[in-house]
C-alpha positions in Angstrom: 0.0 0.0 0.0 3.1 2.3 0.9 4.5 1.3 -2.2 1.8 2.5 -4.4 1.6 6.1 -2.3 5.2 6.3 -3.3 4.5 5.1 -7.1 2.3 8.0 -7.0 4.5 10.7 -5.5 6.9 10.1 -8.3 4.8 9.4 -11.2 2.2 12.1 -10.3 4.3 15.8 -11.1 5.1 14.3 -14.8 1.4 13.5 -15.7 0.7 16.7 -14.3 3.5 18.8 -16.6 2.2 16.2 -19.6 -1.1 17.1 -19.3 -1.2 20.7 -21.3 -3.3 23.3 -21.0 -6.2 23.4 -23.7 -5.4 27.1 -25.3 -1.6 25.7 -25.5 -2.7 22.8 -27.9 -5.1 24.9 -29.7 -2.1 27.6 -30.3 0.5 24.7 -31.2 -1.7 22.9 -33.8 -2.8 26.7 -35.1 1.1 27.2 -35.6 1.5 23.7 -37.6 -0.9 24.5 -39.8 0.7 28.2 -40.4 3.7 26.1 -41.0 2.9 23.6 -43.0 0.6 26.2 -45.3 3.6 28.6 -45.3 5.1 27.8 -48.9 7.0 30.3 -49.2 11.2 31.2 -48.1 13.9 29.1 -47.1 11.9 27.0 -44.9 10.1 25.5 -48.0 13.1 24.4 -49.1 14.5 22.9 -45.9 11.4 20.6 -45.2 10.5 20.4 -48.9 11.7 16.1 -48.4 9.4 15.7 -44.8 6.2 15.8 -46.5 3.1 16.3 -44.2 4.6 16.2 -41.0 2.5 19.3 -39.5 -0.5 17.5 -40.2 0.8 14.2 -38.8 2.1 16.1 -35.4 -1.9 17.6 -35.5 -3.3 14.1 -35.7 -1.0 13.0 -32.9 -2.4 15.7 -30.7 -5.9 15.4 -31.8 -5.3 11.5 -30.6 -3.5 12.4 -27.4 -6.8 14.6 -26.4 -8.9 11.3 -25.9 -6.3 9.7 -23.5 -5.6 13.0 -21.7 -9.3 13.0 -20.4 -9.0 9.5 -19.2 -6.8 11.0 -16.8 -9.3 12.1 -13.7 -9.0 11.4 -9.9 -11.5 8.4 -10.7 -8.9 6.6 -13.1 -6.0 7.1 -10.3 -8.8 5.6 -7.5 -9.4 2.8 -10.0 -5.7 2.1 -10.4 -5.0 2.0 -7.0 -7.7 -0.4 -6.2 -6.6 -2.4 -9.2 -2.7 -2.2 -8.2 -3.6 -3.1 -4.1 -5.3 -6.1 -5.6 -3.0 -7.5 -8.0 0.0 -6.5 -4.7 -2.7 -8.8 -2.1 -2.9 -11.8 -5.0 0.7 -11.3 -5.5 1.9 -11.9 -2.3 4.3 -14.6 -1.1 2.1 -17.2 -0.3 0.3 -16.9 -3.3 3.0 -16.8 -5.8 4.4 -20.0 -3.9 0.9 -21.8 -4.2 0.9 -20.9 -7.9 4.6 -22.4 -8.3 3.4 -25.7 -6.3 0.5 -25.6 -9.2 2.6 -25.5 -11.8 4.9 -27.6 -10.3 2.0 -30.6 -10.3 0.8 -29.8 -14.0 4.6 -30.3 -15.2 4.6 -33.4 -13.0 1.3 -34.5 -14.3 1.6 -33.4 -18.3 4.1 -35.8 -19.2 4.5 -37.2 -22.7 3.6 -40.4 -22.0 -0.1 -39.0 -20.4 -0.5 -36.7 -23.0 -0.5 -39.3 -25.4 -2.9 -41.7 -23.8 -5.4 -38.2 -22.9 -5.0 -38.1 -26.8 -6.0 -41.5 -27.9 -9.0 -41.5 -25.2 -9.9 -38.5 -27.0 -9.7 -40.0 -30.6 -11.5 -43.3 -29.2 -14.4 -41.8 -27.5 -15.4 -39.1 -30.7 -17.1 -41.9 -33.1 -19.5 -42.8 -29.6 -19.6 -38.8 -29.1 -20.9 -38.5 -33.1 -23.6 -42.1 -32.8 -25.2 -40.5 -29.2 -25.5 -37.2 -31.6 -27.0 -39.0 -33.8 -29.1 -41.4 -32.1 -30.6 -37.8 -29.7 -31.3 -36.2 -32.8 -33.1 -39.3 -34.6 -35.4 -39.6 -30.9 -36.1 -36.1 -31.0 -37.0 -35.8 -34.4 -39.8 -38.6 -34.0 -41.1 -36.9 -30.8 -41.2 -33.6 -32.0 -41.7 -34.6 -36.2 
């Protein structure tokens, strides 16, 4: 639990600084569009090989907008709940239980056992098909 608080203290300043004000985003978009539309002067010659970089950056900024809407106190609370519950599930005792289950499964699933189960399934498949046909015939006779 305390780890999550330290994690928030480390991450929160970066998240807060990474979210620009809406006015700044609009100014950046306007500047990029103006620069993209400016074909005269030396700038056009310098950026000639870059193509539609202003439009691409504008598209990226438009794509980031919905992601910024996800960063709110409710989302942070939900993430805290997820991390707290995951920490409870991944404690030392539970991790050891998972290791034991995987080890037991590894011991049970030998190549001979897998081959025997495959043979059993192959042997039972025609029987299941016959039972399905029998049930279909009975239901067809009953319900017409």
